[in-house]
All heavy atoms as an XYZ file, in Angstrom:
892
protein
N    -179.478    -14.133    142.080
C    -180.633    -13.299    141.636
C    -181.412    -12.863    142.986
O    -181.052    -13.483    144.065
C    -181.466    -14.020    140.670
C    -180.577    -14.422    139.489
S    -181.439    -14.805    137.964
C    -182.097    -13.124    137.565
N    -182.430    -12.242    142.815
C    -183.069    -11.665    143.914
C    -184.082    -12.524    144.637
O    -184.723    -12.317    145.625
N    -184.183    -13.797    144.308
C    -185.049    -14.871    144.839
C    -186.175    -15.220    143.873
O    -186.504    -14.573    142.966
N    -186.736    -16.344    144.246
C    -187.839    -16.908    143.446
C    -189.009    -15.918    143.273
O    -189.483    -15.891    142.108
C    -188.385    -18.234    144.042
C    -189.611    -18.872    143.241
C    -187.273    -19.237    144.263
N    -189.372    -15.286    144.214
C    -190.513    -14.301    144.069
C    -190.101    -13.141    143.151
O    -191.049    -12.791    142.422
C    -190.918    -13.853    145.434
C    -189.793    -13.117    146.338
O    -188.674    -13.460    146.144
O    -190.162    -12.125    147.096
N    -188.883    -12.749    143.228
C    -188.567    -11.624    142.335
C    -188.458    -11.991    140.961
O    -188.866    -11.303    139.931
C    -187.206    -10.903    142.791
C    -187.284    -10.411    144.337
C    -188.107     -9.176    144.327
C    -188.242     -8.664    145.646
N    -187.047     -8.266    146.473
N    -187.934    -13.316    140.659
C    -187.803    -13.828    139.355
C    -189.396    -13.979    138.838
O    -189.558    -13.589    137.695
C    -187.154    -15.101    139.322
C    -187.186    -15.907    137.939
C    -185.617    -14.950    139.711
N    -190.251    -14.507    139.607
C    -191.629    -14.642    139.151
C    -192.135    -13.310    138.862
O    -192.992    -13.187    137.914
C    -192.482    -15.325    140.376
C    -193.911    -15.528    140.009
C    -194.659    -16.100    141.115
C    -196.120    -16.320    140.823
N    -196.904    -15.358    140.172
N    -191.868    -12.246    139.714
C    -192.541    -10.963    139.356
C    -191.998    -10.489    138.062
O    -192.738     -9.885    137.096
C    -192.089     -9.970    140.366
C    -192.707     -8.584    140.201
C    -192.312     -7.540    141.228
N    -190.917     -7.410    141.154
C    -190.186     -6.584    141.974
N    -190.619     -6.207    143.050
N    -188.910     -6.356    141.811
N    -190.645    -10.705    137.735
C    -190.227    -10.301    136.425
C    -190.829    -11.038    135.282
O    -191.286    -10.480    134.254
C    -188.722    -10.638    136.437
C    -187.911    -10.156    135.208
C    -187.468     -8.724    135.372
O    -187.840     -8.058    136.317
N    -186.505     -8.270    134.461
N    -191.184    -12.300    135.428
C    -191.872    -13.120    134.492
C    -193.309    -12.696    134.351
O    -193.833    -12.643    133.213
C    -191.679    -14.577    134.774
C    -190.342    -15.205    134.603
N    -189.957    -16.340    135.257
C    -189.276    -14.742    133.833
C    -188.664    -16.646    134.842
N    -188.290    -15.637    134.024
N    -193.946    -12.450    135.472
C    -195.384    -11.987    135.436
C    -195.524    -10.660    134.747
O    -196.597    -10.443    134.075
C    -195.902    -11.778    136.851
C    -196.119    -13.224    137.613
O    -195.982    -14.234    136.877
O    -196.312    -13.145    138.779
N    -194.488     -9.920    134.686
C    -194.425     -8.670    133.921
C    -194.160     -8.776    132.419
O    -193.968     -7.812    131.732
C    -193.648     -7.645    134.564
C    -194.122     -7.148    135.946
C    -193.104     -6.259    136.648
O    -191.963     -6.130    136.246
N    -193.549     -5.672    137.766
N    -193.987    -10.013    132.045
C    -193.588    -10.352    130.637
C    -192.098    -10.119    130.290
O    -191.863     -9.907    129.154
N    -191.271    -10.107    131.263
C    -189.895     -9.775    131.036
C    -189.040    -10.890    131.372
O    -189.254    -11.728    132.309
C    -189.528     -8.475    131.815
C    -190.372     -7.303    131.522
C    -189.925     -6.075    132.266
N    -189.425     -6.209    133.607
C    -189.443     -5.298    134.534
N    -190.063     -4.234    134.287
N    -188.931     -5.630    135.792
N    -187.898    -11.081    130.754
C    -186.893    -12.148    131.035
C    -185.916    -11.505    132.161
O    -185.827    -10.304    132.158
C    -186.037    -12.539    129.769
C    -186.924    -13.096    128.532
C    -185.990    -13.165    127.402
C    -187.472    -14.341    128.960
N    -185.327    -12.477    132.809
C    -184.220    -12.012    133.790
C    -183.019    -11.666    132.935
O    -182.892    -12.127    131.793
C    -183.844    -13.188    134.846
O    -183.330    -14.157    134.167
C    -185.135    -13.551    135.566
N    -182.027    -10.987    133.519
C    -180.867    -10.633    132.831
C    -180.069    -11.945    132.318
O    -179.566    -11.995    131.254
C    -179.975     -9.714    133.590
C    -179.362    -10.359    134.866
C    -178.878     -9.158    132.758
N    -180.176    -12.977    133.174
C    -179.427    -14.178    132.743
C    -180.186    -14.822    131.646
O    -179.424    -15.417    130.705
C    -179.352    -15.092    133.918
C    -178.322    -14.670    135.093
C    -178.367    -15.545    136.254
N    -177.720    -14.870    137.343
C    -176.355    -14.762    137.375
N    -175.631    -15.157    136.473
N    -175.811    -14.097    138.540
N    -181.477    -14.790    131.609
C    -182.254    -15.298    130.388
C    -181.882    -14.581    129.185
O    -181.800    -15.086    128.031
C    -183.688    -15.344    130.704
C    -184.124    -16.349    131.844
C    -185.499    -16.132    132.400
O    -186.002    -15.017    132.317
O    -186.052    -17.234    132.987
N    -181.854    -13.215    129.303
C    -181.511    -12.406    128.178
C    -180.156    -12.686    127.594
O    -179.869    -12.818    126.428
C    -181.560    -10.859    128.477
C    -183.009    -10.357    128.859
C    -183.030     -9.102    129.369
N    -184.312     -8.804    130.007
C    -184.976     -7.646    129.885
N    -184.342     -6.582    129.294
N    -186.206     -7.465    130.320
N    -179.224    -12.890    128.576
C    -177.846    -13.166    128.068
C    -177.847    -14.611    127.405
O    -177.289    -14.685    126.339
C    -176.903    -13.318    129.294
C    -176.550    -11.862    129.814
C    -175.518    -13.888    128.897
C    -175.816    -11.769    131.137
N    -178.487    -15.575    127.948
C    -178.612    -16.807    127.357
C    -179.054    -16.848    125.861
O    -178.765    -17.621    125.029
C    -179.389    -17.812    128.106
C    -178.558    -18.306    129.447
O    -177.452    -18.141    129.572
O    -179.406    -18.866    130.269
N    -180.056    -15.886    125.626
C    -180.732    -15.907    124.335
C    -179.784    -14.992    123.314
O    -179.861    -15.216    122.142
C    -181.962    -15.138    124.363
C    -183.239    -15.914    125.007
C    -184.470    -15.352    124.801
C    -185.660    -16.198    125.350
N    -185.854    -17.277    124.399
N    -178.772    -14.218    123.845
C    -178.024    -13.451    123.077
C    -176.772    -14.135    122.597
O    -176.325    -14.068    121.459
C    -177.611    -12.169    123.878
C    -176.503    -11.370    123.244
C    -177.037    -10.593    122.060
C    -175.888    -10.364    124.279
N    -176.224    -14.979    123.548
C    -174.913    -15.550    123.176
C    -174.933    -16.852    122.618
O    -175.913    -17.564    122.524
C    -174.088    -15.621    124.541
C    -174.739    -16.646    125.516
C    -173.946    -14.226    125.232
C    -173.929    -17.057    126.631
N    -173.748    -17.361    122.049
C    -173.586    -18.709    121.656
C    -173.849    -19.588    122.847
O    -173.185    -19.398    123.896
C    -172.187    -18.965    121.019
C    -171.988    -18.014    119.711
O    -172.854    -17.409    119.318
O    -170.707    -18.089    119.266
N    -174.558    -20.703    122.653
C    -174.990    -21.561    123.762
C    -173.686    -22.085    124.464
O    -172.725    -22.576    123.976
C    -175.749    -22.797    123.182
C    -176.186    -23.766    124.177
C    -177.064    -24.815    123.649
C    -177.440    -25.753    124.668
N    -178.759    -25.742    125.030
N    -173.887    -21.970    125.816
C    -172.819    -22.435    126.757
C    -171.464    -21.655    126.751
O    -170.511    -22.176    127.401
N    -171.419    -20.528    126.254
C    -170.149    -19.779    126.036
C    -169.918    -18.742    127.235
O    -168.931    -18.049    127.268
C    -170.046    -19.089    124.720
O    -170.980    -17.973    124.617
N    -170.944    -18.497    128.091
C    -170.838    -17.466    129.031
C    -169.953    -17.870    130.159
O    -170.207    -18.935    130.844
C    -172.290    -17.062    129.551
C    -172.306    -15.869    130.503
C    -171.908    -14.569    130.162
C    -172.694    -15.952    131.726
C    -171.812    -13.529    131.015
C    -172.714    -14.908    132.696
C    -172.234    -13.605    132.241
N    -168.938    -16.981    130.508
C    -168.133    -17.334    131.669
C    -168.320    -16.070    132.488
O    -167.720    -14.974    132.339
C    -166.704    -17.464    131.258
C    -165.743    -17.568    132.376
N    -165.580    -18.648    133.050
C    -164.941    -16.594    132.953
C    -164.683    -18.528    134.061
N    -164.255    -17.186    133.960
N    -169.075    -16.203    133.566
C    -169.298    -15.034    134.434
C    -168.255    -14.793    135.351
O    -167.431    -15.460    135.909
C    -170.590    -15.420    135.412
C    -171.037    -14.192    136.225
C    -172.361    -14.522    136.954
O    -173.000    -15.586    136.639
O    -172.759    -13.650    137.740
N    -168.052    -13.422    135.542
C    -166.959    -12.773    136.430
C    -167.691    -12.199    137.625
O    -168.680    -11.469    137.511
C    -166.204    -11.598    135.641
C    -165.606    -12.134    134.279
C    -165.134    -11.085    136.578
C    -164.721    -13.227    134.355
N    -167.134    -12.521    138.794
C    -167.643    -11.923    140.066
C    -169.101    -12.426    140.408
O    -169.951    -11.783    140.914
N    -169.311    -13.727    140.227
C    -170.557    -14.418    140.398
C    -171.028    -14.241    141.872
O    -172.165    -14.053    142.292
C    -170.580    -15.780    140.018
N    -170.030    -14.310    142.828
C    -170.282    -14.245    144.319
C    -169.825    -12.922    144.660
O    -168.768    -12.765    145.310
C    -169.591    -15.369    145.046
C    -170.018    -15.333    146.565
C    -169.994    -16.717    144.411
N    -170.666    -11.864    144.481
C    -170.366    -10.539    145.045
C    -171.623     -9.856    145.470
O    -172.635    -10.277    144.888
C    -169.534     -9.774    143.928
O    -170.430     -9.668    142.806
N    -171.499     -9.083    146.399
C    -172.562     -8.343    146.952
C    -172.306     -7.704    148.282
O    -171.194     -7.475    148.574
N    -173.330     -7.450    148.912
C    -173.156     -6.827    150.326
C    -173.678     -7.792    151.424
O    -174.853     -8.213    151.317
C    -173.997     -5.524    150.254
C    -173.622     -4.565    149.163
C    -173.972     -4.886    151.672
C    -174.454     -3.385    149.127
N    -172.696     -8.029    152.257
C    -172.975     -8.993    153.360
C    -173.469     -8.278    154.637
O    -173.012     -7.180    154.902
N    -174.381     -9.043    155.359
C    -174.697     -8.607    156.767
C    -174.075     -9.730    157.718
O    -174.378    -10.872    157.385
C    -176.204     -8.412    156.907
C    -176.774     -7.264    156.117
C    -178.225     -7.153    156.422
O    -178.728     -7.498    157.457
O    -178.951     -6.707    155.420
N    -173.431     -9.215    158.750
C    -172.886    -10.123    159.601
C    -173.444     -9.978    161.137
O    -173.802     -8.862    161.528
C    -171.317     -9.881    159.711
C    -170.634    -10.105    158.381
C    -170.555     -9.106    157.413
C    -170.168    -11.379    158.021
C    -170.019     -9.249    156.219
C    -169.661    -11.562    156.806
C    -169.544    -10.515    155.813
O    -169.052    -10.721    154.606
N    -173.361    -11.045    161.882
C    -173.858    -10.869    163.300
C    -172.696    -10.472    164.118
O    -171.620    -10.274    163.714
C    -174.491    -12.248    163.803
C    -173.532    -13.459    163.782
O    -172.250    -13.166    163.731
O    -174.045    -14.598    163.786
N    -172.898    -10.424    165.463
C    -171.896     -9.766    166.351
C    -170.715    -10.649    166.374
O    -169.579    -10.307    166.781
C    -172.562     -9.733    167.729
O    -173.013    -10.882    168.234
N    -170.892    -12.033    166.074
C    -169.595    -12.815    166.212
C    -168.927    -12.853    164.798
O    -167.960    -13.741    164.588
C    -169.853    -14.218    166.730
O    -170.982    -14.764    165.934
N    -169.404    -12.141    163.778
C    -168.674    -12.083    162.540
C    -169.135    -13.088    161.509
O    -168.580    -13.235    160.480
N    -170.267    -13.915    161.741
C    -170.688    -14.808    160.979
C    -171.724    -14.132    159.978
O    -172.512    -13.281    160.367
C    -171.501    -15.940    161.627
C    -170.458    -16.798    162.479
O    -169.289    -16.992    162.066
O    -170.901    -17.144    163.557
N    -171.643    -14.631    158.684
C    -172.528    -14.058    157.577
C    -173.992    -14.346    157.905
O    -174.301    -15.563    158.059
C    -172.100    -14.635    156.248
C    -172.953    -14.115    155.026
C    -172.722    -12.648    154.833
C    -172.443    -14.871    153.844
N    -174.848    -13.461    158.022
C    -176.246    -13.646    158.314
C    -177.050    -13.590    156.924
O    -178.011    -14.268    156.719
C    -176.912    -12.473    159.157
C    -176.512    -12.631    160.581
C    -177.099    -11.554    161.333
C    -178.030    -10.566    160.769
N    -178.565     -9.436    161.697
N    -176.788    -12.601    156.001
C    -177.399    -12.410    154.816
C    -176.580    -11.848    153.818
O    -175.551    -11.071    154.070
C    -178.610    -11.444    155.149
C    -179.419    -11.024    153.908
C    -180.517    -10.120    154.452
C    -181.234     -9.470    153.156
N    -182.101     -8.491    153.521
N    -176.708    -12.219    152.522
C    -175.967    -11.639    151.544
C    -176.947    -11.049    150.475
O    -177.890    -11.830    149.979
C    -175.165    -12.707    150.720
C    -174.294    -12.234    149.537
C    -173.318    -11.206    149.950
C    -173.817    -13.409    148.743
N    -176.837     -9.877    150.154
C    -177.659     -9.289    149.028
C    -176.758     -9.280    147.818
O    -175.721     -8.515    147.857
C    -178.089     -7.752    149.419
O    -178.894     -7.743    150.497
C    -178.920     -7.134    148.160
N    -177.053    -10.023    146.662
C    -176.224    -10.167    145.576
C    -176.075     -8.785    144.849
O    -177.039     -7.974    144.873
C    -176.836    -11.247    144.761
C    -178.239    -11.303    145.165
C    -178.388    -10.911    146.612
N    -174.926     -8.636    144.197
C    -174.729     -7.454    143.335
C    -175.782     -7.585    142.283
O    -176.280     -8.631    141.872
C    -173.490     -7.560    142.725
N    -176.245     -6.418    141.858
C    -177.392     -6.336    140.847
C    -176.795     -6.228    139.463
O    -177.442     -5.691    138.545
C    -178.350     -5.266    141.117
C    -177.667     -3.904    141.271
O    -176.442     -3.739    141.208
N    -178.471     -2.868    141.234
N    -175.541     -6.631    139.159
C    -174.841     -6.555    137.988
C    -174.338     -7.984    137.747
O    -173.682     -8.659    138.476
C    -173.741     -5.547    138.032
S    -172.759     -5.497    136.419
N    -174.621     -8.309    136.449
C    -174.100     -9.687    135.926
C    -173.175     -9.271    134.715
O    -173.641     -8.610    133.812
C    -175.278    -10.584    135.486
C    -174.758    -11.929    134.846
C    -176.150    -10.977    136.661
N    -171.960     -9.771    134.717
C    -171.124     -9.699    133.668
C    -170.126    -10.785    133.484
O    -169.893    -11.603    134.351
C    -170.355     -8.345    133.652
C    -169.060     -8.223    134.180
C    -167.895     -8.420    133.453
C    -168.825     -8.068    135.571
C    -166.652     -8.398    134.008
C    -167.574     -8.043    136.190
C    -166.436     -8.242    135.281
N    -169.709    -10.920    132.267
C    -168.624    -11.815    131.866
C    -168.250    -11.791    130.400
O    -168.759    -10.989    129.707
N    -167.559    -12.920    130.067
C    -167.109    -13.117    128.671
C    -168.026    -14.088    128.074
O    -168.387    -15.042    128.664
C    -165.713    -13.489    128.468
C    -164.698    -12.330    128.873
C    -163.242    -12.920    128.550
N    -162.918    -14.138    129.153
C    -162.597    -14.456    130.467
N    -162.463    -13.445    131.240
N    -162.417    -15.708    130.830
N    -168.296    -13.963    126.797
C    -169.144    -14.947    126.036
C    -168.682    -14.774    124.502
O    -167.838    -13.983    124.168
C    -170.549    -14.761    126.269
N    -169.338    -15.676    123.734
C    -169.100    -15.574    122.335
C    -170.573    -15.245    121.626
O    -171.551    -15.833    122.110
C    -168.605    -16.867    121.757
C    -167.148    -16.976    122.029
C    -166.453    -18.323    121.389
N    -167.237    -19.472    121.523
C    -167.177    -20.224    122.623
N    -166.346    -19.878    123.621
N    -167.786    -21.393    122.795
N    -170.509    -14.440    120.661
C    -171.680    -14.082    119.918
C    -171.191    -14.401    118.423
O    -170.293    -13.657    117.965
C    -172.220    -12.677    120.024
C    -173.117    -12.259    119.027
C    -172.629    -12.422    121.453
N    -171.829    -15.227    117.793
C    -171.474    -15.674    116.375
C    -169.965    -15.990    116.325
O    -169.254    -15.666    115.370
C    -171.826    -14.650    115.424
C    -173.354    -14.471    115.210
O    -174.091    -15.399    115.449
O    -173.736    -13.350    114.854
N    -169.444    -16.679    117.433
C    -168.142    -17.070    117.450
C    -167.089    -16.132    117.912
O    -165.904    -16.419    118.085
N    -167.549    -14.875    118.063
C    -166.607    -13.807    118.459
C    -166.641    -13.464    119.949
O    -167.785    -13.322    120.469
C    -166.970    -12.504    117.603
C    -165.980    -11.352    117.923
C    -166.163    -10.200    117.138
N    -165.224     -9.183    117.380
C    -165.179     -8.088    117.039
N    -166.119     -7.529    116.082
N    -164.175     -7.063    117.325
N    -165.591    -13.476    120.650
C    -165.578    -13.111    122.088
C    -165.923    -11.693    122.368
O    -165.501    -10.751    121.680
C    -164.098    -13.363    122.598
O    -163.848    -14.735    122.297
C    -164.182    -13.214    124.120
N    -166.892    -11.490    123.227
C    -167.319    -10.184    123.630
C    -167.479    -10.260    125.179
O    -167.454    -11.295    125.825
C    -168.793     -9.897    123.063
C    -168.778     -9.992    121.548
C    -169.822    -10.958    123.694
N    -167.619     -9.049    125.743
C    -167.952     -8.744    127.145
C    -169.415     -8.482    127.169
O    -169.920     -7.583    126.414
C    -167.156     -7.639    127.752
C    -167.584     -7.392    129.181
C    -165.638     -8.053    127.826
N    -170.219     -9.245    128.095
C    -171.621     -8.861    128.217
C    -171.873     -8.513    129.667
O    -171.328     -9.052    130.590
C    -172.482    -10.181    127.928
C    -173.889     -9.897    128.157
C    -172.141    -10.608    126.576
N    -172.629     -7.457    129.861
C    -172.895     -6.802    131.164
C    -174.376     -6.349    131.174
O    -174.890     -5.890    130.228
C    -172.048     -5.667    131.543
C    -172.096     -4.535    130.611
C    -172.226     -5.223    132.933
N    -175.051     -6.698    132.298
C    -176.553     -6.289    132.344
C    -176.877     -6.108    133.872
O    -176.343     -6.747    134.656
N    -177.972     -5.340    134.161
C    -178.392     -5.041    135.589
C    -179.521     -6.119    135.796
O    -180.328     -6.444    134.913
C    -179.026     -3.703    135.520
C    -177.993     -2.586    135.463
O    -176.906     -2.804    135.838
O    -178.303     -1.646    134.760
N    -179.361     -6.657    136.943
C    -180.294     -7.708    137.367
C    -181.428     -7.009    138.090
O    -181.288     -6.529    139.225
C    -179.634     -8.686    138.348
C    -180.522     -9.757    138.900
O    -181.733     -9.761    138.613
O    -179.980    -10.719    139.517
N    -182.639     -6.933    137.433
C    -183.883     -6.277    137.980
C    -184.519     -7.007    139.088
O    -185.510     -6.570    139.599
C    -184.687     -5.787    136.829
C    -184.343     -4.348    136.335
C    -183.156     -4.238    135.652
C    -185.059     -3.317    136.617
C    -182.799     -2.999    135.167
C    -184.794     -2.033    136.210
C    -183.526     -1.876    135.416
N    -184.089     -8.274    139.399
C    -184.625     -8.978    140.471
C    -184.006     -8.593    141.818
O    -184.435     -9.083    142.939
C    -184.491    -10.486    140.289
O    -183.199    -11.000    140.385
C    -185.078    -10.955    138.973
N    -182.885     -7.801    141.797
C    -182.196     -7.437    142.921
C    -182.320     -5.808    143.030
O    -181.784     -5.151    142.145
C    -180.710     -7.644    143.043
C    -179.938     -7.150    144.231
C    -180.595     -9.178    142.766
N    -183.207     -5.302    143.943
C    -183.295     -3.796    144.234
C    -183.720     -3.144    142.883
O    -183.299     -1.961    142.682
C    -182.177     -3.157    144.720
C    -181.823     -3.657    146.148
C    -180.524     -2.907    146.777
N    -179.464     -2.854    146.000
C    -178.550     -3.776    145.775
N    -178.634     -4.885    146.279
N    -177.467     -3.475    145.042
N    -184.485     -3.797    142.108
C    -185.018     -3.266    140.743
C    -183.881     -2.828    139.784
O    -184.181     -1.962    138.952
N    -182.721     -3.350    139.967
C    -181.529     -3.049    139.074
C    -180.945     -1.728    139.445
O    -180.145     -1.237    138.695
N    -181.328     -1.011    140.504
C    -180.847      0.273    140.856
C    -179.458      0.324    141.099
O    -178.910     -0.614    141.692
C    -181.635      0.874    141.994
O    -181.400      0.152    143.159
N    -178.825      1.399    140.650
C    -177.373      1.512    140.876
C    -177.089      1.513    142.330
O    -177.856      2.216    143.019
C    -176.798      2.690    140.148
N    -176.114      0.958    142.872
C    -175.702      1.000    144.269
C    -174.192      1.348    144.411
O    -173.330      0.665    143.787
C    -176.032     -0.444    144.870
C    -175.831     -0.442    146.339
O    -174.685      0.171    146.890
O    -176.405     -1.006    147.055
N    -173.874      2.436    144.975
C    -172.516      2.981    145.039
C    -171.549      1.989    145.499
O    -170.403      1.887    145.082
C    -172.460      4.193    145.818
N    -171.937      1.169    146.412
C    -170.885      0.219    147.036
C    -170.630     -0.922    146.066
O    -169.595     -1.623    146.349
C    -171.457     -0.342    148.342
O    -172.741     -1.038    148.109
N    -171.407     -1.133    145.149
C    -171.103     -2.269    144.164
C    -170.988     -1.784    142.717
O    -171.042     -2.584    141.820
C    -172.011     -3.533    144.219
C    -173.548     -2.983    144.114
C    -171.760     -4.262    145.486
C    -174.413     -4.141    144.210
N    -170.742     -0.500    142.559
C    -170.642      0.074    141.129
C    -169.409     -0.412    140.500
O    -169.228     -0.140    139.329
C    -170.738      1.665    141.282
O    -169.554      2.133    142.055
N    -168.504     -1.096    141.121
C    -167.244     -1.563    140.591
C    -167.527     -2.627    139.360
O    -166.732     -2.588    138.481
C    -166.344     -2.044    141.652
N    -168.525     -3.317    139.652
C    -168.714     -4.460    138.656
C    -168.979     -3.906    137.225
O    -168.307     -4.387    136.291
C    -169.918     -5.415    139.030
C    -169.436     -6.329    140.071
C    -170.566     -7.466    140.338
C    -170.555     -8.554    139.338
N    -171.434     -9.645    139.580
N    -169.868     -2.933    136.981
C    -170.052     -2.493    135.524
C    -168.642     -1.845    135.096
O    -168.385     -2.024    133.924
C    -171.110     -1.540    135.668
C    -171.843     -1.728    136.953
C    -170.802     -2.415    137.810
N    -168.099     -1.178    135.905
C    -166.712     -0.579    135.596
C    -165.816     -1.596    135.220
O    -164.940     -1.527    134.257
C    -166.288      0.342    136.684
C    -167.008      1.613    136.972
C    -166.523      2.297    138.160
C    -167.186      2.475    135.773
N    -165.720     -2.765    135.951
C    -164.834     -3.834    135.670
C    -165.065     -4.383    134.269
O    -164.132     -4.844    133.486
C    -164.889     -4.989    136.729
C    -164.364     -4.651    138.050
S    -164.650     -5.928    139.269
C    -163.951     -7.358    138.412
N    -166.438     -4.460    133.906
C    -166.798     -4.976    132.635
C    -166.187     -4.040    131.509
O    -165.641     -4.479    130.455
C    -168.236     -5.047    132.500
N    -166.368     -2.822    131.769
C    -165.833     -1.800    130.785
C    -164.278     -1.888    130.598
O    -163.692     -1.742    129.497
C    -166.249     -0.369    131.110
C    -167.760     -0.270    130.916
C    -168.230      1.072    131.417
O    -167.509      1.976    131.796
O    -169.418      1.319    131.451
N    -163.651     -2.052    131.772
C    -162.096     -2.167    131.843
C    -161.737     -3.458    131.031
O    -160.701     -3.374    130.386
C    -161.661     -2.089    133.248
C    -161.748     -0.771    133.943
C    -161.489     -0.819    135.312
O    -161.196     -1.805    135.991
O    -161.630      0.345    135.992
N    -162.432     -4.558    131.384
C    -162.055     -5.718    130.641
C    -162.200     -5.650    129.135
O    -161.303     -6.071    128.487
C    -162.983     -6.954    131.161
C    -162.637     -8.278    130.351
S    -163.755     -9.526    130.879
C    -163.191     -9.837    132.452
N    -163.201     -5.035    128.698
C    -163.528     -4.763    127.293
C    -162.306     -3.952    126.667
O    -161.834     -4.240    125.726
C    -164.778     -4.185    126.954
N    -162.021     -2.934    127.346
C    -160.963     -2.013    126.974
C    -159.563     -2.784    127.006
O    -158.881     -2.693    125.940
C    -160.898     -0.759    127.870
C    -159.670      0.085    127.526
N    -158.533      0.087    128.235
C    -159.571      1.157    126.778
C    -157.648      0.873    127.713
N    -158.264      1.626    126.741
N    -159.245     -3.364    128.068
C    -157.855     -3.967    128.147
C    -157.718     -5.128    127.191
O    -156.613     -5.296    126.689
C    -157.742     -4.515    129.581
C    -157.587     -3.429    130.672
O    -157.434     -2.117    130.212
O    -157.651     -3.782    131.893
N    -158.703     -5.813    126.939
C    -158.647     -7.004    125.956
C    -159.168     -6.736    124.610
O    -159.223     -7.542    123.682
C    -159.416     -8.246    126.515
C    -158.749     -8.863    127.753
C    -159.254     -8.553    129.015
C    -157.505     -9.550    127.589
C    -158.643     -9.030    130.185
C    -157.042    -10.104    128.786
C    -157.491     -9.913    130.025
N    -159.462     -5.378    124.355
C    -159.952     -4.979    123.040
C    -161.032     -5.763    122.528
O    -161.039     -6.177    121.347
C    -158.715     -4.777    122.065
C    -157.654     -3.974    122.646
C    -156.449     -3.812    121.691
N    -156.883     -3.325    120.310
C    -157.131     -2.152    119.872
N    -157.084     -1.118    120.721
N    -157.354     -1.923    118.639
N    -162.053     -5.883    123.372
C    -163.229     -6.744    123.002
C    -164.447     -5.785    122.944
O    -164.570     -4.772    123.627
C    -163.475     -7.815    124.077
C    -162.456     -8.805    124.303
C    -162.844     -9.688    125.480
C    -162.371     -9.579    123.010
N    -165.430     -6.148    122.033
C    -166.705     -5.419    122.017
C    -167.441     -5.625    123.258
O    -167.294     -6.679    124.001
C    -167.428     -6.088    120.926
C    -166.470     -6.901    120.096
C    -165.368     -7.105    121.102
N    -168.092     -4.620    123.779
C    -168.919     -4.753    125.065
C    -170.470     -4.625    124.724
O    -170.820     -3.720    123.801
C    -168.506     -3.764    126.147
C    -169.305     -4.089    127.401
C    -168.764     -2.412    125.644
C    -168.736     -3.333    128.609
N    -171.240     -5.451    125.281
C    -172.682     -5.506    124.962
C    -173.352     -5.207    126.340
O    -173.162     -6.026    127.258
C    -173.257     -6.793    124.362
C    -172.546     -7.051    122.974
C    -174.675     -6.649    124.280
C    -172.821     -8.399    122.393
N    -174.069     -4.087    126.557
C    -174.670     -3.733    127.754
C    -176.194     -4.021    127.498
O    -176.720     -3.395    126.681
C    -174.392     -2.403    128.084
C    -175.163     -2.036    129.404
C    -174.801     -0.590    129.927
N    -173.647     -0.490    130.709
C    -173.521     -0.902    132.047
N    -174.513     -1.447    132.622
N    -172.438     -0.644    132.651
N    -176.695     -4.859    128.326
C    -178.084     -5.205    128.391
C    -178.791     -4.283    129.409
O    -178.570     -4.308    130.501
C    -178.403     -6.654    128.641
C    -177.756     -7.489    127.673
C    -179.904     -6.861    128.771
C    -177.762     -9.029    127.950
N    -179.684     -3.263    128.810
C    -180.217     -2.341    129.755
C    -181.750     -2.514    129.712
O    -182.453     -2.922    128.823
C    -179.825     -0.919    129.340
C    -180.302     -0.538    127.971
C    -178.381     -0.732    129.475
C    -180.048      0.843    127.519
N    -182.341     -2.041    130.739
C    -183.802     -2.159    131.071
C    -184.229     -0.868    131.651
O    -183.648     -0.435    132.729
C    -184.174     -3.326    131.827
C    -185.634     -3.495    132.005
C    -185.964     -4.753    132.754
O    -185.092     -5.580    132.791
O    -187.085     -4.866    133.273
N    -185.151     -0.070    131.188
C    -185.615      1.186    131.806
C    -186.461      0.761    132.965
O    -187.294     -0.086    132.990
N    -186.280      1.543    134.042
C    -187.089      1.402    135.276
C    -188.075      2.393    135.528
O    -188.773      2.511    136.552
C    -186.014      1.125    136.499
O    -185.373      2.337    136.638
N    -188.107      3.463    134.627
C    -188.842      4.550    134.854
C    -188.341      5.692    135.585
O    -188.594      6.897    135.491
N    -187.216      5.273    136.482
C    -186.451      6.334    137.297
C    -185.096      6.551    136.802
O    -184.203      6.927    137.536
N    -184.785      5.981    135.693
C    -183.383      6.086    135.169
C    -182.799      4.805    135.119
O    -182.378      4.330    134.013
N    -182.697      4.002    136.225
C    -182.097      2.611    136.224
C    -180.914      2.581    135.424
O    -180.005      3.388    135.387
N    -180.828      1.478    134.755
C    -179.568      1.185    133.858
C    -179.432      2.090    132.775
O    -178.379      2.259    132.279
C    -179.539     -0.327    133.409
O    -180.648     -0.597    132.596
N    -180.574      2.670    132.241
C    -180.535      3.618    131.129
C    -179.739      4.836    131.593
O    -178.868      5.251    130.808
C    -181.902      4.023    130.747
C    -181.770      4.985    129.590
C    -182.621      2.787    130.315
N    -179.861      5.314    132.783
C    -179.210      6.438    133.287
C    -177.691      6.299    133.283
O    -176.857      7.055    132.962
C    -179.738      6.929    134.560
C    -179.183      8.213    135.104
C    -179.863      8.730    136.374
C    -179.279      9.947    136.816
N    -179.999     10.464    138.091
N    -177.216      5.074    133.878
C    -175.864      4.786    134.027
C    -175.238      4.411    132.638
O    -174.112      4.592    132.452
C    -175.507      3.675    134.973
O    -176.648      2.579    134.925
C    -175.417      4.032    136.432
């Protein structure tokens, strides 16, 4: 997620994080996240990782009322949930997984005022 301060900001605005929303939606303990360690890395001149900005999309498989589903949502603690062309593959992977395994897909969206996840 985007860090303690960004999570606090989300809570201060009366909103849950995407992970909290997923936890409230699914059968307890059934979420299996895909691509948990993905994002954009910054490296120093010797090739060592300096900083990682996590992808702003969370997705995986879970169960809702015992039925397997794909759940995907934008993490508004990372760059306000804005779409980023370099990591747009994650939401597409969620859709492909749902299609390939013939599973329902649940997309958790949040309006940002400028389109955000609602636009995509």
